[in-house]
LOROMI-641642 format. One line per 10 residues: number of its first residue (from 0); their letters; for each residue y, z, x of C-alpha. Coordinates in nm, 4 decimals, padded with zeros to 6 digits, m for minus. Example, Ala and Ser with C-alpha at 12.3 -4.5 7.8 and 13.67 -1.06 7.14 Angstrom:
% residues 2
0 = AS = m00.4500 00.7800 01.2300; m00.1060 00.7140 01.3670 $
This chain:
% residues 436
0 = MKTLIDGAQI = 03.5891 m00.2071 01.2077; 03.5229 00.1350 01.0816; 03.1598 00.2126 01.0116; 02.9717 00.5288 00.8874; 02.8010 00.5811 01.2369; 02.8358 00.3962 01.5576; 02.5936 00.2401 01.8099; 02.6069 00.5379 02.0397; 02.4907 00.7652 01.7549; 02.1907 00.5299 01.7089 $
10 = ESALQKLEVG = 02.1025 00.5352 02.0729; 02.1407 00.9207 02.0922; 01.9023 00.9588 01.8014; 01.6452 00.7270 01.9422; 01.6365 00.9216 02.2680; 01.5739 01.2477 02.0688; 01.2714 01.0787 01.8823; 01.1588 00.9275 02.2265; 01.1498 00.5697 02.1103; 01.3366 00.2891 02.2746 $
20 = SVEELSIRQL = 01.4654 00.0884 01.9820; 01.4756 00.0803 01.6012; 01.1821 m00.1902 01.6147; 00.9500 00.1068 01.7356; 01.0328 00.3592 01.4651; 00.7443 00.4516 01.2077; 00.8585 00.4953 00.8569; 00.8623 00.8708 00.8849; 01.0597 00.8627 01.2011; 01.3153 00.6374 01.0177 $
30 = VSLVKLFEKE = 01.3326 00.8831 00.7399; 01.4156 01.1586 00.9861; 01.6688 00.9434 01.1531; 01.8629 00.8672 00.8381; 01.8645 01.2189 00.7231; 02.0345 01.2944 01.0647; 02.2918 01.0285 01.0170; 02.3668 01.1410 00.6679; 02.4269 01.4878 00.8000; 02.6544 01.3606 01.0721 $
40 = CGEEFIHFEI = 02.8771 01.1295 00.8677; 02.8646 01.3355 00.5486; 02.7891 01.0142 00.3344; 02.4792 00.9165 00.1353; 02.2687 00.6272 00.2704; 02.1055 00.3492 00.0770; 01.7386 00.4447 00.1296; 01.5379 00.1229 00.1342; 01.2970 00.2592 00.3984; 01.0342 00.4630 00.2265 $
50 = GVPGLPASQV = 00.8247 00.3808 m00.0774; 00.8353 00.7325 m00.2465; 00.8087 00.6887 m00.6268; 01.1472 00.7073 m00.7902; 01.0324 00.7989 m01.1303; 00.9109 01.1234 m01.2794; 00.5390 01.1996 m01.2423; 00.3311 01.0927 m01.5398; 00.3654 01.3678 m01.8161; m00.0105 01.2605 m01.9137 $
60 = GIEAQKEALD = m00.1289 01.3906 m01.5628; 00.0897 01.6896 m01.5556; m00.0519 01.8304 m01.8866; m00.4153 01.7634 m01.7702; m00.3527 01.9248 m01.4331; m00.2015 02.2274 m01.6004; m00.4883 02.2542 m01.8305; m00.7321 02.2570 m01.5331; m00.5425 02.5209 m01.3551; m00.5382 02.7356 m01.6569 $
70 = GGVASVYPAL = m00.9024 02.6927 m01.6834; m00.9552 02.8606 m01.3507; m01.0436 02.5506 m01.1075; m00.8116 02.6808 m00.8332; m01.0760 02.9361 m00.7285; m01.3608 02.6972 m00.7008; m01.4443 02.4511 m00.4242; m01.4478 02.0852 m00.5605; m01.7651 01.8752 m00.5236; m01.7582 01.6298 m00.2292 $
80 = EGEPALKQAA = m01.8528 01.3329 m00.4506; m01.5875 01.4316 m00.7232; m01.5626 01.5602 m01.0597; m01.7671 01.3730 m01.3155; m01.4614 01.3236 m01.5500; m01.2774 01.1334 m01.2786; m01.5717 00.9396 m01.1679; m01.6301 00.8180 m01.5338; m01.2650 00.7572 m01.5916; m01.2253 00.5503 m01.2602 $
90 = SKFIRAIIGA = m01.5255 00.3332 m01.3579; m01.3784 00.2908 m01.7048; m01.0484 00.1939 m01.5654; m01.1912 m00.0720 m01.3230; m01.3808 m00.2178 m01.6096; m01.0669 m00.2286 m01.8355; m00.8079 m00.3428 m01.5746; m01.0122 m00.5675 m01.3378; m01.3339 m00.6466 m01.5324; m01.5734 m00.5241 m01.2891 $
100 = DVAPSHCIPT = m01.8653 m00.2960 m01.3197; m01.8610 m00.0272 m01.0606; m02.0926 00.2637 m01.1137; m01.9332 00.6190 m01.1772; m02.1413 00.7598 m00.8905; m01.9731 00.4968 m00.6465; m01.6282 00.6157 m00.7363; m01.5276 00.8761 m00.4888; m01.1889 01.0770 m00.5055; m00.9843 01.0910 m00.1855 $
110 = VGSMQGTFAT = m00.6820 01.2817 m00.0636; m00.4604 00.9652 m00.1239; m00.5517 00.6216 m00.0375; m00.4537 00.7053 00.3231; m00.7776 00.9213 00.3459; m00.9626 00.6498 00.1607; m00.8535 00.3994 00.4048; m00.9210 00.6326 00.7099; m01.2675 00.7210 00.6019; m01.3534 00.3634 00.5141 $
120 = LMAVSALDSK = m01.2483 00.2267 00.8538; m01.4682 00.5025 01.0100; m01.7656 00.4023 00.8062; m01.7270 00.0203 00.8179; m01.6735 00.0077 01.1954; m02.0115 00.1920 01.2432; m02.1993 m00.0202 01.0030; m02.3126 m00.2862 01.2447; m02.2716 m00.2283 01.6279; m02.1951 m00.5897 01.6844 $
130 = KDTILYIDPG = m01.8950 m00.5799 01.4585; m01.6099 m00.3744 01.6175; m01.3014 m00.5315 01.4582; m01.0948 m00.5035 01.1411; m00.9057 m00.8074 01.0291; m00.5770 m00.7422 00.8518; m00.4308 m01.0033 00.6253; m00.0660 m00.9405 00.7163; 00.2095 m00.8411 00.6506; 00.0823 m00.5213 00.5550 $
140 = FPVQKNQADV = 00.1215 m00.1255 00.5396; 00.1956 m00.0312 00.8991; 00.0079 00.2971 00.8817; m00.3197 00.1162 00.8212; m00.3035 m00.0321 01.1586; m00.2072 00.2977 01.3112; m00.5152 00.4376 01.1548; m00.7378 00.1890 01.3491; m00.5516 00.2634 01.6581; m00.5957 00.6275 01.6160 $
150 = LGIRREAFDL = m00.9714 00.5766 01.5687; m00.9906 00.3300 01.8652; m01.1005 00.0602 01.6546; m01.0185 m00.3016 01.7614; m00.7983 m00.4981 01.5330; m00.6955 m00.8645 01.4653; m00.4428 m01.0100 01.2202; m00.2631 m01.3138 01.0818; 00.0422 m01.3660 00.8655; m00.0658 m01.4836 00.5195 $
160 = YDYRAEKLGP = 00.2559 m01.6667 00.4220; 00.1323 m01.9915 00.6175; m00.2223 m01.9836 00.5148; m00.2209 m01.9864 00.1331; m00.4410 m02.1683 m00.1076; m00.6865 m02.4217 00.0744; m00.5526 m02.3083 00.4127; m00.6890 m01.9604 00.3859; m01.0549 m02.0357 00.4304; m01.0284 m02.2058 00.7583 $
170 = KLEEYLSTGR = m00.8040 m01.9381 00.9032; m01.0452 m01.6575 00.7817; m01.3357 m01.8444 00.9399; m01.1489 m01.8815 01.2816; m01.1707 m01.4871 01.3008; m01.4981 m01.4270 01.1117; m01.7015 m01.6764 01.3098; m01.6492 m01.4715 01.6295; m01.9112 m01.2425 01.4701; m01.6962 m00.9268 01.5678 $
180 = IAAILYSNPN = m01.5051 m00.8767 01.2145; m01.6484 m00.5583 01.0331; m01.4115 m00.5663 00.7526; m01.1075 m00.7584 00.6117; m00.8109 m00.5513 00.4802; m00.5151 m00.6591 00.2485; m00.2964 m00.5191 m00.0319; m00.2518 m00.6983 m00.3532; 00.0264 m00.7031 m00.4673; 00.1252 m00.7054 m00.1154 $
190 = NPTWMCLTDD = 00.3284 m00.4512 00.0663; 00.5737 m00.5425 00.1965; 00.6352 m00.9089 00.0659; 00.5063 m00.8639 m00.2932; 00.3103 m01.1841 m00.2539; 00.0002 m01.1765 m00.4793; m00.3228 m01.3490 m00.3872; m00.4663 m01.5812 m00.6489; m00.7983 m01.5753 m00.7945; m00.9023 m01.8797 m00.5883 $
200 = ELRTIGEMAN = m00.7810 m01.7204 m00.2828; m00.9849 m01.3982 m00.3492; m01.2884 m01.6132 m00.4212; m01.2316 m01.7511 m00.0822; m01.2066 m01.4155 00.0903; m01.5268 m01.2861 m00.0990; m01.7364 m01.6000 00.0034; m01.6236 m01.5897 00.3651; m01.7046 m01.2144 00.3768; m02.0449 m01.2745 00.2338 $
210 = KYEAVVIEDL = m02.1184 m01.5636 00.4747; m02.0413 m01.3337 00.7708; m02.1411 m01.0085 00.6244; m01.7944 m00.8372 00.6413; m01.6745 m00.5664 00.4060; m01.3541 m00.6401 00.2032; m01.1111 m00.3501 00.1729; m00.8875 m00.4248 m00.1214; m00.5758 m00.2002 m00.1357; m00.4744 m00.1724 m00.5143 $
220 = AYITMDFRKG = m00.1822 00.0754 m00.4603; 00.0339 m00.1401 m00.6930; m00.2429 m00.2447 m00.9422; m00.1069 m00.4619 m01.2171; 00.2493 m00.4460 m01.0921; 00.2818 m00.8112 m01.0762; 00.5110 m00.8243 m01.3717; 00.5025 m01.2060 m01.3927; 00.1630 m01.1697 m01.5431; 00.1155 m01.0614 m01.9023 $
230 = LNPATGLPTQ = m00.1731 m00.8834 m02.0821; m00.5282 m00.9728 m02.1317; m00.5437 m01.0944 m02.4827; m00.8944 m00.9720 m02.5258; m00.8176 m00.6123 m02.4545; m00.4493 m00.5878 m02.4704; m00.4609 m00.4255 m02.1254; m00.2890 m00.5500 m01.8113; m00.5365 m00.7278 m01.5829; m00.5505 m00.7511 m01.2130 $
240 = VSVTPYANDY = m00.7444 m01.0319 m01.0242; m00.9819 m00.8994 m00.7652; m01.2335 m00.9927 m00.5057; m01.4930 m00.7907 m00.6990; m01.6588 m01.1022 m00.8745; m01.7001 m01.2749 m00.5434; m01.7887 m01.0250 m00.2577; m02.1182 m00.8298 m00.2060; m01.9553 m00.5531 00.0015; m01.6165 m00.4233 m00.1171 $
250 = VLLMSGSKIF = m01.4098 m00.1108 m00.1359; m01.1311 m00.0698 m00.4023; m00.8540 00.1720 m00.2967; m00.6809 00.2909 m00.6116; m00.3950 00.5541 m00.5796; m00.2179 00.7506 m00.8423; 00.0891 00.7465 m00.6146; 00.2691 00.4459 m00.7426; 00.1213 00.3327 m01.0880; 00.1371 00.6944 m01.2117 $
260 = SYAGERIAVA = 00.4190 00.8330 m01.0001; 00.1910 01.1118 m00.8874; 00.2342 01.0782 m00.5055; 00.2875 01.4459 m00.4487; m00.0648 01.5483 m00.5482; m00.2185 01.3088 m00.3069; m00.4906 01.1753 m00.5360; m00.6741 00.8549 m00.5229; m01.0257 00.6991 m00.5782; m01.2193 00.4678 m00.3327 $
270 = AFSDHLFNRK = m01.4607 00.2614 m00.5508; m01.7658 00.0842 m00.3777; m01.9809 m00.2065 m00.4763; m02.3366 m00.1115 m00.5434; m02.4404 m00.3360 m00.2530; m02.2235 m00.1544 m00.0021; m02.2675 00.2054 m00.1282; m02.6548 00.1683 m00.1047; m02.6406 m00.0503 00.2232; m02.8346 00.1234 00.5114 $
280 = SESLRQRYGL = m02.8149 00.0416 00.8787; m02.9515 00.1902 01.2027; m02.6166 00.1789 01.3397; m02.4941 00.4270 01.0850; m02.7910 00.6536 01.1404; m02.7211 00.6528 01.5175; m02.3626 00.7407 01.4685; m02.3714 00.9701 01.1826; m02.7165 01.0817 01.1390; m02.7663 00.9224 00.7870 $
290 = PSFGNVFVHK = m02.8559 00.5424 00.7275; m02.6728 00.4812 00.3948; m02.3131 00.3834 00.3619; m02.2289 00.6071 00.0560; m02.3949 00.9205 00.1893; m02.2171 00.8674 00.5165; m01.8771 00.8253 00.3380; m01.9272 01.1273 00.1123; m02.1359 01.3811 00.3185; m02.0213 01.3110 00.6571 $
300 = LIYTLSSGVS = m01.6570 01.1708 00.6325; m01.5104 01.3325 00.3213; m01.6807 01.6433 00.4055; m01.5327 01.6791 00.7555; m01.1899 01.5295 00.6694; m01.0923 01.7519 00.3783; m01.4147 01.9061 00.2097; m01.3283 01.7289 m00.1133; m01.0205 01.6725 m00.3209; m00.8062 01.9138 m00.5256 $
310 = HSAQMALARM = m00.9794 01.9878 m00.8608; m00.6654 01.9889 m01.0744; m00.5377 01.6534 m00.9223; m00.8707 01.5003 m00.9988; m00.8430 01.5935 m01.3642; m00.4796 01.4664 m01.3660; m00.5940 01.1254 m01.2437; m00.8924 01.1252 m01.4575; m00.6731 01.1696 m01.7827; m00.4359 00.9014 m01.6636 $
320 = MDQAAEGIYN = m00.7002 00.6597 m01.5924; m00.8859 00.7203 m01.9072; m00.5845 00.6867 m02.1410; m00.4698 00.3717 m01.9495; m00.8140 00.2058 m02.0029; m00.8114 00.3081 m02.3766; m00.4598 00.1525 m02.4101; m00.3267 00.4813 m02.5171; m00.0937 00.5231 m02.2070; 00.0956 00.2165 m02.0975 $
330 = YRDEVREYAL = 00.1926 00.3222 m01.7451; 00.3051 m00.0458 m01.6804; 00.6103 00.0015 m01.9137; 00.7149 00.3046 m01.7005; 00.6970 00.1323 m01.3597; 00.8499 m00.1980 m01.4776; 01.1718 m00.0233 m01.3889; 01.1161 m00.1052 m01.0244; 01.1128 m00.4710 m01.1033; 01.4383 m00.4387 m01.2971 $
340 = RTERIREILT = 01.5986 m00.2569 m00.9957; 01.4798 m00.5282 m00.7430; 01.6062 m00.7950 m00.9552; 01.9619 m00.6416 m00.9577; 01.9473 m00.5481 m00.5872; 01.8399 m00.8947 m00.4840; 02.1372 m01.0457 m00.6752; 02.3790 m00.8191 m00.4873; 02.2140 m00.8929 m00.1378; 02.2203 m01.2648 m00.2155 $
350 = RHGFHIVYDK = 02.5928 m01.2598 m00.3026; 02.6505 m01.0947 00.0349; 02.4757 m01.3890 00.2309; 02.1323 m01.2265 00.2709; 01.7963 m01.4152 00.1862; 01.4610 m01.3122 00.0804; 01.2407 m01.3776 00.3857; 00.8932 m01.3990 00.2121; 01.0361 m01.5980 m00.0819; 00.7358 m01.7965 m00.2078 $
360 = DVDEPVGNGF = 00.4081 m01.7126 m00.3777; 00.2110 m02.0117 m00.3035; 00.4144 m02.2630 m00.5275; 00.6345 m02.0124 m00.7234; 00.9144 m01.7697 m00.6353; 00.7787 m01.4291 m00.5391; 00.8119 m01.1868 m00.8190; 01.0283 m00.8662 m00.8459; 00.8564 m00.5376 m00.7803; 00.8319 m00.2236 m00.5682 $
370 = FFTIGYKDMT = 00.8984 m00.4012 m00.2323; 01.0933 m00.7120 m00.1165; 01.1862 m00.8577 00.2217; 01.5505 m00.9472 00.3399; 01.6961 m01.1316 00.6188; 02.0458 m01.2300 00.7392; 02.1083 m01.5581 00.8971; 01.9396 m01.5691 01.2486; 01.9375 m01.1941 01.3167; 01.6324 m01.0494 01.4358 $
380 = GGELLGNLLR = 01.4904 m00.7530 01.2307; 01.6061 m00.4986 01.4860; 01.9644 m00.6470 01.5058; 01.9756 m00.6400 01.1309; 01.8432 m00.2942 01.0976; 02.0853 m00.1497 01.3544; 02.3825 m00.3113 01.1899; 02.2801 m00.1934 00.8448; 02.2244 00.1626 00.9617; 02.5811 00.1606 01.0921 $
390 = CGVSGIVLTT = 02.7059 00.0739 00.7337; 02.4823 00.3469 00.5623; 02.1780 00.1249 00.4569; 01.8215 00.1676 00.5860; 01.4876 m00.0216 00.5748; 01.1876 m00.0922 00.8169; 01.1687 m00.3856 01.0620; 00.9190 m00.6258 00.9370; 00.7468 m00.6902 01.2664; 00.5973 m00.3300 01.2165 $
400 = TGADREGIRA = 00.4224 m00.4643 00.9136; 00.2497 m00.7470 01.1114; 00.5060 m01.0104 00.9923; 00.5738 m01.3207 01.1957; 00.9194 m01.3520 01.0335; 01.2330 m01.1665 01.1189; 01.3988 m00.9179 00.8702; 01.3381 m00.5928 00.7014; 01.1277 m00.4310 00.4388; 01.3262 m00.2984 00.1342 $
410 = CSSAIKPHHY = 01.2107 m00.0687 m00.1347; 01.3782 m00.0337 m00.4723; 01.2208 00.3064 m00.5628; 01.4918 00.5292 m00.4424; 01.7743 00.3391 m00.6207; 01.9663 00.5270 m00.8801; 02.2335 00.3757 m01.1168; 02.5347 00.4644 m00.8903; 02.3760 00.2896 m00.5896; 02.4490 m00.0582 m00.7061 $
420 = ELLDQRLGMF = 02.8121 m00.0326 m00.6674; 02.7669 00.1677 m00.3409; 02.5407 m00.1076 m00.2052; 02.7981 m00.3708 m00.2781; 03.0488 m00.1608 m00.0877; 02.8205 m00.1071 00.2065; 02.7227 m00.4805 00.2209; 03.0994 m00.5568 00.2251; 03.1329 m00.3344 00.5266; 02.8347 m00.4999 00.6994 $
430 = EELVRG = 02.9929 m00.8416 00.6446; 03.3159 m00.7308 00.8188; 03.1023 m00.5760 01.1020; 02.9143 m00.8754 01.1730; 03.2213 m01.1123 01.1527; 03.3621 m00.8951 01.4332 $
């Protein structure tokens, strides 16, 4: 059976990257691998592996950023705590979309949510000397685990799929009762499965976090992108359920990368509850020389990591958030394209014998969105990815996300109109390959 590349090419490429198997590849390593294969075979691959926005950046943000640059901000250092316009807009956005009151002073711009997560992990792990572990509700974004490893922070995790609804509380308590959990981290909607935590589940997380004095880190990179949900009839704006009504100590990570397709400018906001931002501890003082969480985050961590965030990118995000909160700019209509792509891709995959690995969201089918998970019969994720790569299709192995189930994560963002027919052809090649 003729394929685009063969097993020997995969093995040679893995040796160059100094990894033993495709299961060990990071997302960026896999991107490099696929680019190499495209060059070798002269054929375009189907890129399911990386979640780069596949839509144009928001024109609302671009115009605001141009105005800021024309106004001369490029020559001035940005304030560590952020531009007032963005802090006000972020607070307003949270009120409109989530229904929570977060003070503008507690909304801190970060260089993407990657920096927001990294700095948050540094701070929460020093908040209480007895709490040295981050609990990940998996599957999750692999790099957030790598961040803990880089920082030398202990981590635990469990796969959410088998612990939904009333099973979630006892599972959380199993970990929290050890007294070692500093924070609970999850994404909602979930990367990679697109499962969405319910309001009842978020109440459980918040109440358990309060009971054991843990911080909740809520990654909202895909905020309001559960397209099964409609609009808030009171405001006409899309709403997002959140842990904010229930947890004392929380951090909201809100990125411009996906909802506004503004990934290239590396702009996000970390928003903190009043209780957490003002929380003081002797452990923080001993580690960072300051006692309060907010001051440590801004004046020790953001300062040393990047000395603030690009002025013009802040102004872009401020304008986008403000107009979204006002209902002037409906970003959700733009990013709904991802759900339409995923729906069509899933139909093609199913026709070729694939199945959705994480197929249920409590008692309903998982929705269509930015990410989805696929498996094929009883293949492991590594076997599946190896075979798909030979046929010109890429993805990441689910086990790298903390999943208990075998398969790969796929993303619809890079799919263009001509890719549907190409995917159909490549999966036909895959079926012939696995039939022998």
